[in-house]
N, C-alpha and C positions, 0 to 999 in steps of 0.2 A: 791265155786270157786275152779277150779282144780289147783293143785300145779304144778309149773313149774318144769319139770324134769331136773335134773342136768346132765351136759355133762360129758362124760367120759374123762379121761386124754388124750386118743388118739384123741378124737374129738377136744379137746382144742388145742392140738399140731398141728393137721391138719389145723385148722383155723388160728393159728399163722403163720404156714409155708405159707399158701396161702396169708396172709396179707403181709408177708415179700417179697414174690415173686412179688406181685402187686406193692409194694413200690419200689423194685429194678427196675422193668420195667419202672415205672414213672421216676425214677432218670436217667435211661439210656436215656429215651426220652428227658428229660431236657438237658442232656449233648449233645445229637445230635442237639437239637434245638439251643443251645448256641454256638456251634462250626461252624464258617463259612465254614470250609473245608468240613463239612459233609452235606452241603445244598443239593447236589444231592441225598444223601441217604434219607434225610428228605422228599424231594419231591417225591422220589420213594415210600417211606413208606406211605405217604398221598395218593398217587395215588392208591396204592394197597389196602389200606383200603377202599377208595371210590369204587373201582371196586368190592371188596368183598361184600360191602353193596348192590350193584346192583345185584350181583349174588345170594345173600341170599334171594331176594324177592320171588324167586320160592319156598322157603321152609317156608316162613312166613305164618301166618294165615290171609289170605285175599283172595279176589275173584280171583286173577290171580295166585294162587299158583299151583304147579304141580298137586296136587290131584284134585283140582277143574277143572283144564283144562282138565285132563284125563277124568273125569266124564262127562263134557260137550261134549267132542268129542265122547265119547262112546254113549251118548244119541243121538247125531247127527247120528252116524253110525247105531244105532238101528232104528232110524226113516227112514233113507235111505233104509235099508234092508226091512222094512215093506212096504215102497212105491214101491220098486222093486217087492216085492211079490204081492202087490195089482195090479200093472200094468200087471204082468204076468197072474194073474187070469182073469183080465178084457180082456186082449188080447185073451186068450184061450176061454173065454165065447163068445166073439164077433166072433171069427173064427167058433165056433160051431154053432152059430146062422146063420152065412152066409152060412155054409154048409147045414143047415136045409132049408134055403130059396131056395137054388139051388135044393135040393132034392124035395121040394114041389112046384117047379115052374109050373108043369103041373096042379096041383090042384088049384094053385092060379089063373090061367087063367080063370077058370070056376066059381070063387067066385064073390059074389056081393060086392058092396062097403062096406057095413056094416060088412060082413064077413072078408074082408081084414083088415078093421080097428080093428076088434076083434083079428085077427091073429097077427097084429103088436103090439097091446097092450099086448097080451100074451108074445110075444118075449121080449118086453121092461121090463115087470115084471120079466121074467126069468133072464135077464141081471142084473137087480137091486138086485134080491134075491141072485144071485151068488157072486156079487161083494161087497155087503154091509158089511159082516163081516171083510174083509180085509181092506176096507176103514175106518171102525170104529177103527180098531187097529192102522192104520197109523195116524189117527187124535189124538188118545190117546197118541201115542208116541210123536207127535209134542207138545201136551199140556204139557206132562211130561217134555220135554226138556225146553220149555219156562218157566215153573214154576221153574225149577232148576236154570235157568239163572236169573230169577227175584229175587229168594231168595238169590243167592250168590252175586248179585249186590246191594242188599238192605243194607242201612247203618247199621253198627253194633251198638247195644245199649251199652252204657257205664254203668259200674256197679253203678255209682251214680244215673243214671236215674232209674235203677231197684230198688234201695233202696228207692228212693223218692216215687215211686208208691206203695210200700209195706205198 
């Protein structure tokens, strides 16, 4: 069994001073609580403590703290950027196909029905091939954002539950 390390005199003095400061603060609070003239100060103090607790939620370790909110928004922005990129690629591909159809208009007039169907299927295949990589990236970004949101909203495990399973 490891030996408990002894505290230095400076550490013991610091702990004693912290205890004295805490006891003095409690005594001052008791004086304020017992004096009816200081009721407005007591109410203001309680109101400020309540407001401080509300403000500290952004710094606490939970799903809505500032870090988690920033990450969720950044993932959302990444997804939007990839969707925008996907749509730009898709629009450019469609415009290219439309220009190709206009350029091939004379040749299309002399084709049979089967040749036209083959031509159309070739164009559709070209559109899918051009747009598939950006579509896949946008879907992956959406799934990454959804996974992050599901993970941060999942209930936190308590240490007792972890110890019971071990």
